[in-house]
N, C-alpha and C positions, 0 to 999 in steps of 0.2 A: 303520071296521071293519077288523079284522086277521084274515085267514083263515089257517088251516093246511091242510096237505095231507090231514089227517084229517077235514076237514069242520067243525072247530070254528070258532066265530066270536066276535069281540070287537066288541060293537055300540056301546059307549060310548067316545067319543073322550076322551083324557086329555091333560093338558099335557105330561107327561114319560113316555117309555117307557125303561125300563132293560133292557139285555140283558147277562146274565152269570150267574155261579154264585151259588147259595144253598147253604149248608152248615151244619153244626153245629160250633161252636167248643167243643171239650172243653178246659176251662181248668183247668190243674193248677198249684197253688201250694202253699205251706207249709201252708195251711189245708185242703187236700183238693182234690177234683175236682168241678167243676160244668159243666153244658152250657148254652150259649146259642145261639140261632139267629144265623147270621152269614154270611160271605162278603161281600166288598167291595161288589159291585153290589147285593146284597140289602140291605146296610146303608144304602147311599145311597138306595135306594127307600124303606126304612123311615124314614129321616131326612126325606125329602121329604114323605112322608105325615104325619109328626108336625108338619111345618111348614105343613100344610094344602094342599099341592099335590096335585092329582089325578094319580096315578101308577100305572103298570102295570109289571109285571116279566115278562120272558120268560126262563125259566131251565130247569133240568133237575133235578127232585127225584123221589125214589122214593115209592111209596105206603106207606111204613113209618111207624113212630111218629115218627121224626125229621123226615120230610117233612111229616107232619101238624102237628108242632110249628112248623115253618117257616111253613106256610100260616096257622095261627092267629095267629102273631106278626105276619106281614105284614098280615093282614086287620084286626088290632087298630088299625093305623095307617091303615086305609082303602086299602091297596095291593091292587090286583087282580093275580092271577096270570093271565097270558095263556094261551090254548089252546096246547097243545103243550109245556107246562111239566112235565107228569107223565110219568115213565118207568117201566118195569118193573123197573129196577135199584134198588140201595140208594142212600140219600141220602149224599152226600159228607160228610166230616168233616175238621176241622183241629184237631190237638192243640196248644194254645197253652200254653207253659210260661212262667210269670211269674217274672221276676227280682225282687230285693229292691226295685228302684226302680219296679216296675210295668210295665217293658218286657216284651214278649213275643217268644218265638221259636216257630216253627211247624213241625209235621210233618203232611203231608197224606195223606189217603186219598181220592182223587178220580178219577173218570172223567168227562170233559167232552165231551158230545155235545149237539147241538141239533136239534130237529125242523125240517125245511124249512118255512119260512114265506114268505108273499108279502104284504107290508103293503098294504092297500087305503086306508089313510090314514096320515099322518105327524103326529106330535105337534109341539109347539113346540120341544121339546128331546128329542134321542135321546142317551142316555148309555150308555157301556160301559167296560169296563176289566178289569184284574186277570187272573186265570187264564184267563178266557174268551177273551181276545184272543191268548193264546200257545199254549194246549194243544190239540193236534189230537185228534179231528177237528172239534170244535165251533168252533175259532177260524176255520176257513174259512167257516163259515156266518155268523159275526159280521161278518167282513170283507165278505162279499157284501151283507149288510144295510146296512152303512155306505156301500158303493158306490151302493146304490139311494137312500140318504137324504141324502147330504151336501150336495147342491145345493138341497135343498128345505126343510131345517129345520136348526136349530143342532145340531151334534154336539159333545158333550163327552167327554173321555177321560182316565181315570186309570189308568196302567199297573200301579201297585201291585206292583212287581216282587217275585216270589218265586223267587229263584235256584234253589232246590231243585227246581223244577218246569220249569225252562227247559232248552233244549238249550245249544248253545255261545253264548258272548257275541255272536259275530258274527251268528248266526242271530236271536237275540232283538233285537239292535239293528236289524237289517234289518226284522223284523216291526214293531217300534215305529215306525220311520221311515215305513214304508209306510202305517201307520194314521194317523199324524199328518197326512199328506197329505189324508186324508178328514175331518179334524176342524176345528172352529173354536176350541175351548178345550181346552188340555191342562194337567192338574195333576200335578206330580211332587212327591214328598218329596225332601229333599236326599239321602237314601240311594239313592232311585231314580236321581236325576241322576248321582250319583257312580259307581253301578254301570254305567249305560249309557255314560257318558262320563268314564272315569277320568282324573284329572289335570286336568280342565277346571274353571275357575271357574264357579260357578253362573250368573253373569251371561252367560257364554259359552254355557252349555247352553241358557238361555232364548232367546238369540239364534238358536241352531241350530234350536230348535223353531219359532220364528217364520219362519225361512228356509224350513223345510219346508212352510209354508203355514197354520199356526195364526194366528189373530188375537190370541189372548191366551195367554200362558204364565205359569203360576203354579208357584212352587217354595216349598214349605213348609220351614221351617228349625227346627222345634221351638221351643225357648225363645228363639231369635233372631228369630222372626217369620216373615213370608212375603213373597216377592218376586213382584210382579205386573208383567208386562212386555208392552208392545205395541211396535210399530215406532216409535211416537212418543214413548213415555215408559216409565219404570221406577220403581216405587214400592216401598219397604220398609215394611210395616205391622208394628208390634211385636206380639209375642204377648201373650196375656192370662194373667197369673199364676193358678195354680190348684193346689190340693192334689190330688195324683194318687192315685186308687185303682188304676187301670191305664190303659194307653194303647190298649186294644182299641177299634177303631171311631172313633178320634179323627180320622184322616185322612178317613174316610168321612163323618163329620159335617161336616167342613170342606167336602168336595165337595158335599154336599147343600145346605148353606147358600149355597155359591157359586152353584149352579144356581138356588136360590131368589132370590138377589139379581139374577142375570142376567134372570130372568123379570120382576122388578119394577122394572128400572132406568129405564124410560120411554124418552125420546127422546135421551138424552145419550150414547148409544153407549158408548165405552170411554174417556171423558174422565178425566183424573186424579182428579177428585172422585168419579166412579163407581168407579174402581179402589180408592180409599181405602175407600169404603162397602162394597164387596164383600169386601175383605180383612179389614176390621174385624168384620163380621158373621160371616164364616167362622171367624175366629180365636176369636171368642166362643163359637160353637157347639162347636168343638173343646174349649175350656176347660171348658165345662159337662159335656161327655161324659166327660172324663178324671176328673172328681170322682166318677163313679159306676161300679160294676163292670159289665163287658161293654159291648156296643155299645148304649148307652142315650142317644140324642141328644135335644136339647131340643125342646119344642113351640115354636110361634111366640110364644106368650105368654111363655114363659121367655126366649127369645132377645131379644125386644124389651124386656122388663123389664131384662135385663142390659145391653143396649146403652145404655139411658137412664142407667144408673149409671156407665158408663165410656166416655170419649171419647178414646182414645189418639191421639197425633199420628203421622202417617206422614211418611216421608222420601222425597223425590224424588231419584233418582240421575240 
């Protein structure tokens, strides 16, 4: 059960709890403007729900039409909104402007705060990331929850850097490194890695994340695949080719599939064969997502069907 200070209760345990923002993506392209529920943590929650994982989200949304649209969207994948997720303010939004190649640039209208919560149970995996871990005052509440949880369950983290919402580079890097200390698995895009550690090779950035305390560092490299690193090994898993509608939610689908794989990996820990399977499934999930407009991740049936079709080889560094 997860209790809030307002007396709400969550009585059904779940495999994964996600903490972070949910918002509306207002997508502007040459074809016009459409709205999709989004926000990196909410997308990860939705992706896990689509993969059949029992998932709950602790977030902050308003009781307006956009907030109701987010709730309906999440519930359609079986994701539960935890008590304390509703606020009296308006629901946040991000305007995503699509380029000719499907890539997106963002402009945000968001205030991030989080109701005080005291978890009475912990899931198998606690995931957080993105704006929620950097933007005050809510970021402080997120860090407190990680401090309570990190010795008791697996913690995964995707910073999903949004420079327009951050303070100085030094402050953001310090926040990131303080949180890595409380996590087990960290996923970065190559753009995240280069922003946090300019001039460093991606392999060196992965090594820094492991030095800070993570057991697994994952860096996605777009069409060049993804790098999965532990202190014992480093594997490059090729990307999966796909026709691109847009890239919205691709990294979040990768993250959801990565958590899905971590839950299903059995007793082999982070052996090279496990890293290969994790990277292959996550890359496939991202490839399926970019084929479709908006953050539209695969179901478990779609993912497994695609995985049977394609068996790419990984490379051990």
